[in-house]
C-alpha positions in Angstrom: 85.4 -6.6 1.5 85.0 -3.0 2.6 86.8 -2.0 5.8 84.2 -1.8 8.6 83.6 1.8 9.7 84.8 2.8 13.2 82.2 3.1 15.9 80.1 6.3 15.6 82.9 8.7 14.7 80.7 11.6 15.1 79.8 10.7 18.7 83.5 10.2 19.6 84.4 13.6 18.1 81.6 15.2 20.1 82.7 13.5 23.3 86.3 14.6 22.7 85.2 18.2 22.0 83.2 18.1 25.2 86.0 16.9 27.2 88.4 19.4 25.6 86.0 22.3 26.5 85.7 20.8 30.1 89.5 20.7 30.4 89.8 24.3 29.4 87.0 25.4 31.6 88.4 23.4 34.6 92.0 24.8 34.0 90.8 28.3 33.8 88.6 27.9 36.9 91.4 26.3 38.8 93.8 29.0 37.9 91.4 31.8 38.7 90.4 30.4 42.1 94.0 29.5 43.0 95.2 33.0 42.1 92.3 34.7 43.9 92.7 32.6 47.1 96.5 33.0 47.0 96.2 36.9 46.7 93.8 36.9 49.5 95.9 34.6 51.6 98.9 36.8 51.2 96.9 39.9 52.0 95.4 38.2 55.1 98.9 37.3 56.4 100.2 40.8 55.7 97.3 42.4 57.5 97.5 40.0 60.5 101.2 40.7 60.8 100.7 44.5 60.8 97.4 44.5 62.7 99.0 46.3 65.8 101.0 48.9 63.7 98.4 51.7 64.3 98.4 51.0 68.1 102.1 51.1 68.3 102.1 54.5 66.5 99.8 55.9 69.0 101.6 54.4 72.0 105.1 55.2 70.9 104.9 58.4 68.9 102.0 60.3 70.5 103.4 59.8 74.0 106.5 61.9 73.1 104.8 64.5 70.8 101.2 65.6 70.4 99.7 65.0 67.0 98.1 68.5 67.2 99.7 71.9 67.9 98.3 74.4 70.5 96.3 76.2 67.8 94.6 72.8 66.9 96.4 72.3 63.6 98.1 69.0 62.7 101.6 68.5 63.8 103.1 68.0 60.3 106.6 67.6 61.4 105.6 64.8 63.7 103.9 62.9 60.8 106.9 63.6 58.5 109.3 62.0 60.9 106.8 59.1 61.4 106.5 58.4 57.7 110.3 58.6 57.4 110.8 56.0 60.1 108.1 53.7 58.8 109.0 53.8 55.1 112.5 52.9 56.1 111.0 49.6 57.1 108.2 49.3 54.5 108.0 51.6 51.6 104.4 50.6 50.9 103.1 52.0 54.1 100.7 55.0 54.0 99.6 56.7 57.3 96.4 58.8 57.5 95.1 60.9 60.4 91.3 60.8 60.4 88.7 62.5 62.6 85.7 60.7 64.1 83.7 61.1 60.9 86.4 59.4 58.8 87.5 62.7 57.1 91.3 62.7 56.3 93.0 65.5 58.3 96.5 64.9 57.1 98.8 62.4 55.3 102.3 63.0 54.0 101.6 60.8 50.8 98.7 63.0 49.9 101.0 66.0 49.3 103.0 64.2 46.7 100.1 62.4 44.9 99.4 63.6 41.4 95.8 62.2 41.3 92.9 63.6 43.1 92.8 61.6 46.5 89.8 60.7 48.6 88.9 63.2 51.3 87.2 60.7 53.6 87.3 57.0 54.5 84.4 54.7 55.1 84.3 53.9 58.8 82.5 50.6 58.7 85.5 48.4 57.8 87.6 50.4 60.5 85.1 49.7 63.2 84.9 46.0 62.2 88.7 45.8 62.3 88.8 47.4 65.7 86.0 45.2 67.1 87.7 42.0 65.9 91.1 43.2 67.1 92.5 42.6 63.7 91.7 38.9 63.8 89.3 39.0 60.7 90.4 39.8 57.3 88.9 43.1 56.3 89.5 45.5 53.3 89.1 49.3 53.6 89.2 52.3 51.3 92.6 53.3 49.7 92.7 57.1 49.5 95.2 57.1 46.7 93.3 54.5 44.7 89.6 55.1 45.2 88.6 52.3 42.8 90.3 49.7 44.9 90.1 48.5 48.6 93.2 47.5 50.4 94.5 45.9 53.6 95.1 48.2 56.6 95.7 48.7 60.3 93.6 51.1 62.4 93.4 52.3 66.0 91.3 55.0 67.7 92.9 57.9 69.7 91.7 60.6 72.1 94.3 63.3 72.9 93.8 66.8 74.2 90.2 66.9 73.3 90.9 65.6 69.8 89.4 62.2 68.8 89.9 60.2 65.6 91.7 57.2 64.1 95.2 56.5 62.9 94.5 54.6 59.5 97.5 52.9 57.9 97.4 51.3 54.4 99.8 48.4 55.0 100.3 47.6 51.2 100.3 51.0 49.5 100.7 51.9 45.9 104.5 51.2 45.6 104.1 47.8 47.1 101.1 47.1 44.8 103.2 47.9 41.8 106.0 45.5 42.9 103.3 42.9 44.0 101.5 43.1 40.6 104.8 42.6 38.8 105.8 39.6 40.8 102.2 38.1 40.8 102.0 38.3 37.0 105.1 36.2 36.7 103.8 33.8 39.4 100.4 33.6 37.8 101.9 32.8 34.4 103.9 30.0 35.8 101.0 28.8 37.8 98.7 28.9 34.8 101.2 26.9 32.6 101.8 24.2 35.2 98.2 23.9 36.3 97.1 23.7 32.6 99.6 21.0 31.7 98.7 18.9 34.8 95.0 19.5 34.3 95.2 18.4 30.6 97.2 15.3 31.4 94.8 14.1 34.0 91.7 15.2 32.1 93.0 13.4 28.9 93.6 10.3 31.0 90.2 10.4 32.5 88.7 11.4 29.2 90.2 8.3 27.4 89.0 6.0 30.2 85.6 7.6 30.4 85.0 7.5 26.6 86.1 3.9 26.5 83.8 3.0 29.4 80.8 5.1 28.2 81.0 3.6 24.7 81.5 0.1 25.8 77.8 -0.8 25.8 77.4 1.4 22.7 80.0 -0.7 20.8 78.2 -3.8 21.7 74.8 -2.3 20.6 76.4 -1.1 17.3 77.9 -4.6 16.6 74.5 -6.2 17.4 72.7 -3.7 15.0 75.2 -4.4 12.2 74.8 -8.2 12.6 71.1 -7.7 12.4 71.5 -5.5 9.3 73.6 -8.2 7.7 70.7 -10.7 8.1 71.2 -12.4 11.5 67.6 -11.8 12.5 68.0 -13.9 15.7 70.7 -11.8 17.3 69.7 -9.7 20.4 71.5 -7.7 23.0 72.1 -10.0 25.9 71.0 -8.9 29.3 69.7 -5.4 28.2 68.5 -4.6 31.7 72.2 -4.7 32.9 73.3 -2.2 30.2 74.3 1.4 31.0 71.9 2.4 28.3 69.2 0.0 29.3 66.4 2.0 27.4 68.4 1.7 24.0 69.1 -1.9 24.5 65.5 -2.8 25.4 64.1 -0.7 22.7 66.4 -2.4 20.1 65.4 -5.9 21.2 61.7 -4.9 21.0 62.2 -3.3 17.7 64.0 -6.4 16.3 61.2 -8.6 17.7 58.7 -6.4 16.1 60.5 -6.4 12.7 60.8 -10.2 12.7 57.2 -10.6 13.7 56.1 -8.3 10.9 58.3 -10.1 8.4 56.6 -13.4 9.6 53.2 -11.8 9.1 54.1 -10.5 5.7 55.3 -14.0 4.6 52.0 -15.4 6.0 50.0 -12.8 4.3 51.8 -13.4 1.1 51.1 -17.1 1.4 47.5 -16.6 2.2 47.3 -14.1 -0.7 48.6 -16.9 -3.1 46.1 -19.2 -1.6 43.3 -16.8 -1.9 44.0 -16.1 -5.5 44.1 -19.7 -6.2 40.8 -20.4 -4.5 39.1 -17.4 -5.9 40.2 -18.4 -9.4 38.7 -21.8 -8.9 35.4 -20.5 -7.5 35.2 -18.0 -10.4 36.0 -20.6 -13.0 33.3 -23.0 -12.2 30.3 -20.7 -12.5 31.8 -19.0 -15.5 32.4 -22.3 -17.2 28.7 -23.3 -16.4 27.4 -19.9 -17.8 29.5 -20.3 -21.0 28.3 -23.9 -21.6 24.7 -23.1 -21.2 24.8 -19.9 -23.2 26.5 -21.7 -26.0 23.9 -24.4 -25.9 21.1 -21.8 -26.1 22.8 -20.2 -29.1 23.6 -23.4 -31.0 20.3 -25.3 -30.2 17.9 -22.4 -29.9 15.7 -23.7 -32.6 15.5 -27.4 -31.3 15.1 -26.7 -27.5 11.6 -26.7 -26.1 10.4 -23.7 -24.0 10.8 -25.7 -20.8 14.4 -26.5 -21.6 15.2 -22.9 -22.4 13.5 -21.9 -19.1 15.6 -24.4 -17.3 18.9 -23.3 -18.9 18.1 -19.6 -18.1 17.4 -20.5 -14.5 20.7 -22.3 -14.3 22.5 -19.3 -15.9 20.8 -17.0 -13.4 21.7 -19.1 -10.4 25.4 -19.1 -11.4 25.3 -15.3 -11.9 24.0 -15.0 -8.3 26.9 -17.2 -7.1 29.4 -14.9 -8.9 27.8 -11.9 -7.5 27.8 -13.4 -3.9 31.5 -14.4 -4.3 32.5 -10.9 -5.5 30.6 -9.2 -2.6 32.1 -11.4 0.0 35.6 -10.9 -1.5 35.1 -7.1 -1.4 33.7 -7.3 2.2 36.5 -9.5 3.5 39.2 -7.4 1.8 37.9 -4.3 3.7 37.9 -6.2 7.0 41.4 -7.6 6.2 42.7 -4.1 5.5 41.2 -2.7 8.7 39.1 -0.2 6.7 36.0 -1.0 8.7 35.3 0.8 11.9 32.5 -0.5 14.0 29.9 2.1 15.0 28.7 0.8 18.3 25.1 1.7 19.6 22.5 0.0 21.7 20.0 -2.1 19.9 17.6 -5.0 20.4 19.3 -8.3 19.5 16.0 -10.0 20.1 14.2 -7.9 17.4 17.2 -8.4 15.0 17.0 -12.2 15.6 13.2 -12.2 14.8 13.9 -10.4 11.5 16.7 -12.8 10.5 14.5 -15.9 11.3 11.7 -14.4 9.1 14.2 -13.6 6.3 15.6 -17.2 6.2 12.3 -18.9 6.8 11.7 -19.5 3.1 15.2 -20.9 2.5 14.8 -23.2 5.5 11.5 -24.5 4.3 12.8 -25.2 0.8 15.4 -27.5 2.4 12.8 -28.9 4.9 14.8 -27.5 7.8 13.1 -26.2 10.9 14.4 -22.8 11.8 13.4 -21.3 15.1 14.3 -18.7 17.8 14.6 -20.0 21.3 13.4 -17.9 24.3 11.8 -15.1 22.1 9.9 -13.6 24.9 12.8 -11.7 26.5 13.9 -8.4 24.9 17.7 -8.2 25.2 19.6 -5.1 24.3 23.3 -5.2 23.3 25.9 -2.5 22.6 27.5 -3.2 19.3 27.6 -2.4 15.5 24.1 -3.6 14.3 25.1 -3.8 10.7 28.2 -6.0 11.4 26.3 -8.2 13.9 23.6 -8.7 11.4 26.1 -9.7 8.8 27.8 -12.2 11.1 24.4 -13.8 12.1 23.4 -14.0 8.4 26.5 -15.9 7.6 26.1 -18.3 10.6 22.4 -19.1 10.0 23.0 -19.4 6.2 25.9 -21.8 6.9 23.9 -23.8 9.5 20.9 -24.3 7.0 23.3 -25.2 4.2 25.0 -28.1 6.1 21.8 -29.3 7.8 20.0 -32.4 6.2 16.3 -32.3 5.5 14.0 -32.6 8.5 16.8 -31.3 10.6 16.7 -28.2 12.9 18.6 -24.8 13.2 18.1 -22.9 16.4 19.1 -19.4 17.3 19.1 -18.9 21.1 19.8 -15.8 23.2 20.8 -16.2 26.9 21.7 -13.4 29.3 24.9 -14.2 31.2 25.7 -11.5 33.7 26.6 -8.3 31.8 26.7 -10.1 28.5 24.3 -11.8 26.0 25.3 -15.1 24.7 24.2 -15.8 21.1 24.1 -19.4 20.0 23.4 -20.9 16.6 22.9 -24.6 16.7 22.3 -27.1 13.9 21.6 -30.8 13.7 23.9 -31.4 10.7 26.8 -33.8 10.2 29.1 -31.8 12.5 32.7 -31.0 11.9 35.7 -33.4 12.3 37.7 -32.4 15.5 40.8 -32.2 13.4 39.2 -29.5 11.2 37.7 -27.4 13.9 40.7 -25.2 14.6 40.8 -24.2 11.0 37.2 -23.5 10.0 37.6 -19.8 10.4 40.5 -19.6 7.9 39.9 -18.2 4.5 38.6 -20.8 2.0 39.0 -23.7 4.6 36.4 -26.4 3.5 35.8 -29.3 5.7 33.9 -31.3 3.2 35.1 -31.4 -0.3 31.9 -33.0 -1.4 30.0 -29.8 -0.4 32.5 -27.3 -1.6 30.2 -26.3 -4.4 27.8 -25.1 -1.7 30.0 -22.5 -0.2 32.6 -19.9 -1.0 34.8 -20.3 2.0 34.8 -16.7 3.3 31.5 -16.7 5.4 33.1 -17.9 8.6 36.3 -15.9 8.0 34.2 -12.8 7.8 32.4 -13.7 11.0 35.8 -14.1 12.7 36.9 -10.6 11.6 33.7 -9.1 12.8 34.1 -10.7 16.2 37.7 -9.3 16.4 36.4 -5.8 15.8 33.9 -6.2 18.8 36.8 -7.6 21.1 35.0 -11.0 21.5 35.6 -14.5 20.5 33.5 -17.0 18.6 33.8 -20.7 19.6 32.6 -23.8 17.9 31.3 -26.9 19.6 30.7 -29.8 17.3 30.7 -33.7 17.2 30.5 -35.7 14.0 26.9 -36.6 13.2 25.6 -34.6 16.2 25.6 -31.2 14.8 27.5 -27.9 15.6 27.1 -24.9 17.7 28.6 -21.5 17.1 28.7 -19.2 20.2 29.7 -15.7 20.9 28.9 -13.1 23.4 28.1 -9.3 23.1 28.0 -6.8 26.0 24.5 -6.2 27.4 23.1 -2.6 27.3 21.3 -1.6 30.5 18.4 0.6 30.0 18.3 3.8 32.0 
C-alpha cells in the first residue's frame, strides 16, 4: 500500500512562508519603532535636563559683561570665554546669539566650521520652547547641519536696547558623532536580541496556529479521502460547528448530491433496461404479425379470395399503424425524458380545445359504442399553458379512457373553475384500476391489466406525467374497481384584460 500523502503540503508551505514573512516584518517593525522611540526618549531627557541652560547664561554671564560693545558689535571675547567654560562640561554644546528675527549674529563654532552654515534659525520652535518653559519636546534648526533638526535650549534677552535670543544646541555635531557610533552598536545588539526573541515566540505561535487552523481541514481531508475510497455514507459531523463551516456544509451537500445522482443513474439504467425489454416486446408482436400475413399473401396469393386478401391487407395496415404509433411515442417520450422540450406558455381557450378533441374522438367512441361528452360546455375558460403539450396530454387521457371503457359506457371531459385555476377532469365508467396499481400507472410501460396489454403501448400516461411536470402541476387518479376512473389536473386560469 502506498504511503498516504501528508495533509495539503502546499498549504502548509504557504502558511509557513506567510508566518516567516510576518515574523520578519514584525521584527523589523519592532526594532525600528524601539530604536526611534529610544532615540527620542534620550533626546527628550537631554533637552529637559538642559532646558534652563540658556537662562543661566543670560543671568550669570550677561550680568557681569555686556554681550554687545559700545559700538554695537558683538562682544566676541565674552562668547569665547563662555564657549570655553561650557565645552569644558559638554563638548557637544553650541551657543548662538540671535536677533529678534532669528538671524545668527555670532557663534564661536561658526568660525571653525568648514561647511557653509545657516545664517538664520526658524523662530517657531524657539517660541514654542519658551512658551512651554521647556516642558515639551521640541526640535529646532541645527546651523551646522541644515538637513537635520536637533534638541536645544533657548531664552530671550533685552540688554542696552538690544533684543534677541540665546540659542544653544545641546547635542552638537561632536556629540552626534559619538552618539551615532554608540547607537549603532546598541542598535545592532537590540536588533539581534529582538529578532531572536521575535522568531522564537512567532515560531511557537506559528506552530500552534497552523495546527489549530488545519485541525478542521485535516478532518475534512480525511473525510474526503474516505469518500473517494468508496465510503459514500461518510459525512463531516456537526459541520455548523467547524471553523470552516462553509466548506464542511458544501462538502456534505456535494456528497449528498453525488450519491443522489448515482442513485438516479442506477434507476435510469434499470429503467433503460426495462424500456428496451418492453419496446422489444411491443415491436416484436406487430412485426411477427406483419411477417406472417405477408408470407401468407405470398404463398397463397393464387388460392386466396379477394375478400381474404383485403382482410389480410387491413390487418397488415393496422399493425403498421401500431408500429408507427409506438415509434412516435418513444421519440416523444425520449425528448421529454432528456428535458429537450421547453413549454411555450400562452393564453388559450381550454373550452375550444376540449370541443375540438371531443369532435376528433367522436368516431372512435362511436365505433366502441361509448358515449363521449363535454360537461359544462357553455363557459369559455382561458388558461395559460403550452397549447400543444396540453392537447397531447388530453389526447392520451381521452384515448386511454375510451380504450378501457366497455360498450355502452361513458367518457366525460369536464371543466371546472376553482379560484385562479381551471380543473380538467376526464372520467370513464370502465373497470377501474386496482388500488395496489394506482401508484405505478404513470411509470413507463406499467400495465395494470395483462389481458389488455395488446391495446396499449405503456407510454401514454408516462408522457402525460412528464407534460404535467413541465407545467409545474400534478395529475391525480381516483379509481375504484368496476366503478371507473377519473384523471384530474389543474392549469392556471388566464384573466382577460
